Structures are given as C-alpha cells and as structure tokens.
C-alpha positions as CSV (number, residue, x, y, z in Angstrom):
1,M,77.7,83.6,161.2
2,A,77.6,83.8,157.3
3,A,75.1,81.8,155.5
4,Q,76.5,78.6,153.9
5,L,76.2,78.2,150.1
6,T,74.5,75.2,148.6
7,P,76.5,73.0,146.3
8,D,74.6,74.5,143.3
9,Q,75.4,78.0,144.3
10,L,79.1,77.1,144.8
11,N,79.1,75.5,141.4
12,A,77.5,78.6,139.8
13,L,80.1,80.8,141.4
14,L,83.0,78.5,140.3
15,Q,81.6,78.5,136.7
16,G,81.3,82.3,136.7
17,L,84.9,82.5,137.9
18,I,86.1,80.2,135.2
19,H,84.2,82.2,132.6
20,N,85.7,85.5,133.8
21,V,89.2,84.1,133.8
22,G,88.7,83.0,130.2
23,V,87.4,86.5,129.2
24,L,90.4,88.1,131.0
25,T,92.8,85.7,129.2
26,H,91.2,86.5,125.8
27,N,91.4,90.3,126.4
28,M,95.0,90.1,127.5
29,N,95.9,88.1,124.3
30,N,94.1,90.8,122.2
31,L,96.0,93.5,124.0
32,V,99.3,91.9,123.4
33,T,98.5,91.4,119.7
34,Q,97.5,95.1,119.4
35,I,100.7,96.3,121.1
36,Q,102.8,94.0,118.9
37,N,101.1,95.3,115.8
38,Q,101.5,98.9,116.9
39,A,105.2,98.3,117.6
40,N,105.7,96.7,114.1
41,N,104.1,99.8,112.5
42,Q,106.3,102.3,114.1
43,P,109.2,103.8,112.1
44,K,112.4,101.8,112.7
45,E,114.8,104.6,112.5
46,Y,115.0,106.0,116.0
47,V,118.6,107.1,115.4
48,A,119.8,108.9,112.3
49,K,122.1,107.1,109.9
50,P,125.7,108.3,110.6
51,L,127.4,110.6,108.2
52,Q,130.2,109.3,106.0
53,W,133.6,109.4,107.6
54,D,136.6,110.0,105.3
55,G,139.3,108.8,107.7
56,K,141.1,112.2,107.6
57,Q,140.2,113.1,111.2
58,G,141.8,111.6,114.3
59,S,140.9,108.7,116.5
60,T,138.3,110.7,118.5
61,E,136.3,111.2,115.4
62,A,136.7,107.5,114.5
63,R,135.3,106.5,117.9
64,H,132.4,109.0,117.5
65,F,131.6,107.5,114.0
66,L,131.7,103.9,115.4
67,A,129.5,104.9,118.3
68,A,127.0,106.6,115.9
69,F,127.0,103.6,113.6
70,T,126.5,101.1,116.5
71,N,123.6,103.1,117.8
72,W,122.0,103.3,114.3
73,A,122.5,99.6,113.6
74,E,121.2,98.5,117.0
75,G,118.1,100.7,116.6
76,S,117.3,99.3,113.2
77,E,116.1,96.1,114.8
78,G,115.2,93.4,112.1
79,A,116.8,95.3,109.2
80,M,120.3,94.8,110.7
81,N,119.8,92.3,113.5
82,A,118.4,88.8,114.2
83,W,115.8,88.1,116.8
84,N,116.9,85.7,119.5
85,A,113.8,84.2,121.1
86,S,115.7,82.5,123.9
87,N,116.7,85.9,125.5
88,N,114.1,88.1,123.8
89,R,116.7,90.4,122.3
90,W,117.9,91.6,118.9
91,N,121.5,90.3,118.3
92,K,123.7,91.9,115.7
93,D,123.8,90.2,112.3
94,E,127.5,90.9,111.7
95,P,127.4,90.3,107.9
96,K,124.6,92.9,107.6
97,W,126.6,95.3,109.8
98,I,129.7,94.9,107.6
99,R,127.7,95.4,104.4
100,A,126.1,98.5,105.8
101,I,129.3,100.1,106.9
102,L,130.9,99.4,103.6
103,N,127.9,100.8,101.8
104,L,128.3,104.1,103.7
105,D,131.5,104.7,101.7
106,T,133.3,105.0,105.0
107,C,136.2,102.7,104.0
108,T,137.4,104.7,100.9
109,W,140.3,106.0,103.0
110,A,141.5,102.4,103.4
111,L,141.8,101.8,99.6
112,P,145.2,102.3,97.9
C-alpha cells in the first residue's frame, strides 16, 4: 500500500502544480505572440499581381483573369480585406477590390 501524504505535502504538491500551470500558460502566450509577430513580418504577396487584361480575348481569358485577380486579392490579407473576428477570417473589402481592379487598367476596353 502506498504511503499517505500529509496535508502539508499535499498542499506543497498542489502549489507546485498551480505554479507549473502558470508557467505553461505564460510560455504559451509568449509562443502565440511570437508566431503572430512572425506572421505579420512575412511578405503579403503570396500570389503575383495579375497582368492587365485588354478585353480583346475571349471569355476563357476573362475567367482566367478574374480567377488570378481573386487569388491575388484574397492573398493580400489586410491590404484588400477586412478581418472578421467572429469567424477568424479575412472578408473581402469590396470597395478596395473595385479600386484595385480599376487601377490595373483592366477596364479600358469598357470605355467608349
């Protein structure tokens, strides 16, 4: 049969456990902060900015351009999107997307 602990020994074990949980929590918070800082310092352009599209090609090229633009805009995170804390995702900021696509001079084909 195992030896029984005295109340003082039990208290010391409990205090040690509480201390270790506090240290673990502190270390985890530091790790999360380091990961967030590292993620914020990474280059934001994971996808190349799409080339200009003059509208002279067919619908297949138009769909390719739109797919490339969407991938680029979604990958730009905060530059083109707004953070939604309720679902922990970047949501597209449509006015920024519109300005960006107009600034690519992709809509010159639509002008008279």
